N, C-alpha and C positions, 0 to 999 in steps of 0.2 A: 228485319234489320235494315235492309236497303231503303225501305220507305221511311224509317225513322231518321236515317242519315240524310236523305233528301229533304225532309222537313226541317232539320237543323240547318242545313245549308241555305234553304229558302229564307228562314228567319234571320240568319246572319246577314244575308245580302240585303234584305228589306231594311234592317237596322242601319246598315252602312249607307244606303241610299237616302235615308231620311235624316237629314242633318238638323240638329237643334239650332235655333237662332233666337237670340235674346239681346235686347238693348237695356243697359242698366248703368246709371251714373251714381257714384258715391262721392259725397262731399257735404260741406256745411250748408245749411239753409240761411245762415246769417253770418255777417263778417263786419269788422270795423274797417272804415276807409283807410287805405294806405297799408294794410297788413297783407301778407302773402297768403294766397288761397290755393288749395290743391283740389282738383277733381280727378276722379279715376274711373276707367271703364274695365277694371280688372274682373268684374263679374259678368261682363258682356260676352256673348258667345256668337261667333261668326267669322267669316274669312276677311271681310273688309270693314273697317271702322273709321268713320269720318266725324270729326267734331264740328259742331256749328257754334261759332263764337261771335258775340256781338261785334259789329264793325268797329266800334270805338276802342275795343280791347285787343283786336287781332295783332296789332304791331307791338303790344306790350305783353303778349303771352308767349309761353314756350312749352315744349313737350319733352317728356322723358319716360320712355317705356309706356306704361298704361296711363300715365298721368299728364295733365296739363296744369301749369301753375301761372299765376298772374297776381298783380296788385291793382286794386280798383281805387283810384283816388277820390272819386266823387260818389256821395251817397245816392242811393236809388235802388231800384229792382232790376236785376240783370238775368236774362234767360239764356241758358246754354242747352244745346241739343247734341244728341249722338245718333248717327245713322249707322246701322249694322246690316250688312248684306252677306249672303252665303253664295256658294257656287251655283245654286239653283235660281239665283236672282230673287230670292225672298228677301224682304226688307222689313226691319223693325226699327222703331224710333223710341227715344226716351228724352224727357225734358227735365231740367233742374233749374229752379229759380233761387238766386241768392239775393237776400235783402241786405244791402250795404248801408250801415248807419255810422254816425260819427259827426263830430263838429268840424266844419270847415275852418281853415286857417283864418285868423282875424284879418279883416281887410286893412290894407295900408292907409295911413293918414292921407286924405285927398290933398292934392296940390292944386291951388287955384289956377284955373286956365281961362283964357278969354272965352266969353260966351259966343258961341257960333249959332247963327240962325238955323233952326231945325226945319227940315222939309215938311210940307203939309201932309205928305203921306210917306210911310216908310218904303224904301225901295224894295221891289219884289225879289224873292230869292232866285239867284241865277240857276238855270237848269244846267245839267252836265253838258260838257262840250259835245258837238256833233260827232267828233271822232270817237268819243267814248260810247255814245249811243249806237253808232254804227258797228263798233266792235262787239257790243253786246248782241245786237241783232244777228251779225254774222256768226258768232259763236253758237247762238241758238239754232240758226238755220243749218249750219254744218252738222251739228249734233243730230238734228232731226233727219237730215239726209242719210247719215250713217246708220241711224237706228231703224229706219224703214218700218215705222209702227204708226200707221195712219190713225187708228182708233184712239190710241193714247194721246197722240199729237192733237187731234181734234178736241178731245176731252179737256186737255190742259188749256188750250186756247180759249174755249168757250167759258170755262170756269174762271179763268183769270180776268177775262173781259167783264163778266158779270160782277166780279169782286171789286174792280177798280172804283166805282162810285160809292162803294160802301166802306172804304178804308177809313179808319179814324185818323185824326190829325196827329196823334202821338206816334212818332216814328217806330219805337220798339213794338207797340201794339200792332201797327200796320204790318211790320215784318212778320210778327207771329201769326197773323191771319193768313198771310200769303203762304207761309210754310205749312200751315194746317191744310190749306186748300190743295197744295201740291201733294201732300201726303194722302189726302182722300182720293185724289185722282190716281195715284200709284196703287192704292188699295183696291180701286175699282177696275183695274186693268183686266182685259179679257185673258183667258188661260193661255192663248197663243202669244200674248205680249209679255208674259212674265219672265221669259228668257232674255228679254232686252235689258241691257245694263243702263237704264236711265240715270242711275245714281252717278256713275263715274263718267259717262259719255255726255250727259246734258246738265245734270244738277250741279255737280261740283265746278265745272268750268264756268257756268252761268254765275254762280256765287262769287267766283274770283273776279270776273269782269265787272260785276256790280260793285264789288269792293274797291276796284281801281277807280271807278267813277266817283266814289266818296259822297254819296247822297247824304246831305245833312238835314233835310226836311222831308216830310211825307210827299210834298209836291215833286221834289227832285227824285225821290224813290219811285213815284208813279211813272215819271218819264223813262226811268230805267226799265220798269216792268212793261211799258208799252213797246220798248225795243225788243224785249224778250218775246212778247206776243207776236210782233211782226215777223220774228224769225220762225214762229210756229205756223203762221198762216201761209197759204199758197201765194207765191210771188210777193210776199211781204205786205199784202193788202188784206186787211181784216174788216169785216162789217162792224159797225158800231164802235169804231176806235178812232 
């Protein structure tokens, strides 16, 4: 009888220590431009849940309980993500793409304006301000110092450096490739690194700082990524960057 009781207690403790983690997004795959759209993580399982929202929709979205809701005025494909973590620092991801369709409002009747000479070449896209880039670098550096996880830091730096010249010109696609690269690095962490809270200490603050810089092109986004990488490298100096 004592042996049976001990076995029951052991199974109960093992079940309690193994916490399920699941990332799941419920919502439509298509929507009309200008209509209200809801996404839900009600089926997700974990202690912490963080939405990844396209930069151009962050200011126009709101949350309520398990849901986020927003209206997308412009047709196109928009990718949303959900990051779920538990107390053991296990992380799960889920992605959901919405194809927004609909006719744009008719263009107003053009008013004749004086013809202005056009420049021979279009002006280059301005890069984010030096203050914004330095804030991104410092946020990355402080998080790395707090995490004290050299193997994951090195893996992230080398993976992002190798990715930079391969990024596509389409900004949403470029952001998607960066996110996938970071996810792979987190999945490849050594067992001793899995207790480090990279999601809340590094990833979420970095996303917020890049959002403040408001990169509108892939070139501007790459400058923000370079600042992130310099924060990952020793003394801010990275080879091949």
